[in-house]
C-alpha positions, 0 to 999 in steps of 0.5 A: 652164069657160071662161076670157076673156081681154082678152089674152094673157100673154107667158107662155115657151115656153121659159126661154132664156138668161137667164130672166125671171120677172114681178115679182110672182112673184119678191117672191111667191117671196121670201116662200113658196111661194105665187105667181100664175102668169101665167094668174093661177092660185095655184100653190105651189111646195115646193121652195125651190130653186124659190123661190129660181130665181124670186125671182132671174129678172130676165133679168140672170142667165144660168144659168150664174150662177143654177147658181153662185147655188144652188151658194153657197146649198147649192139646186142639189140636187148631190150632195155626192158628186160632188167633180170640178168638171166633173162638179160643173157638168154636176149643178147645170145638170142640176137647173137646166134641170129647175127652169125647165121647170118654172117654165114649164110653170107659167107663171112665165116671162115671154117679155116684153121685158125693159124691160117 
C-alpha cells in the first residue's frame, strides 16, 4: 500500500537531550495504552514506564530530570539490588535511553520547534 502525505511530519531522528512528544501523544499516554504516532498509525504502549515517559515529554525536561522523575515514581527499571547511587543512575540512564529509542522508532517523538 502506498500512503501519500501533503507534508512530512517532524519525526525525530533521535530523542535529543530534552525529548518531546506531541501534545496528542502526551494526552493519550496519560489516558491509556493506545497512542497515535506522527505517521497517524495506532501504537500500543503496554509498558507503564513508556506511557509515563511519553506523558512527561514536553521538551522542558532533560534526560536527568526525566530519569529522576521515573526513579521517584518507581518506574525507572533499575533493579532494587543496585544500591550504589552512581551505579543506579547509570542503570536508570540506560533504561531511559532504551525507552527513548523505542519511542523514536515508533514515531512518537517530534523533532520540531518546541514553540509550535
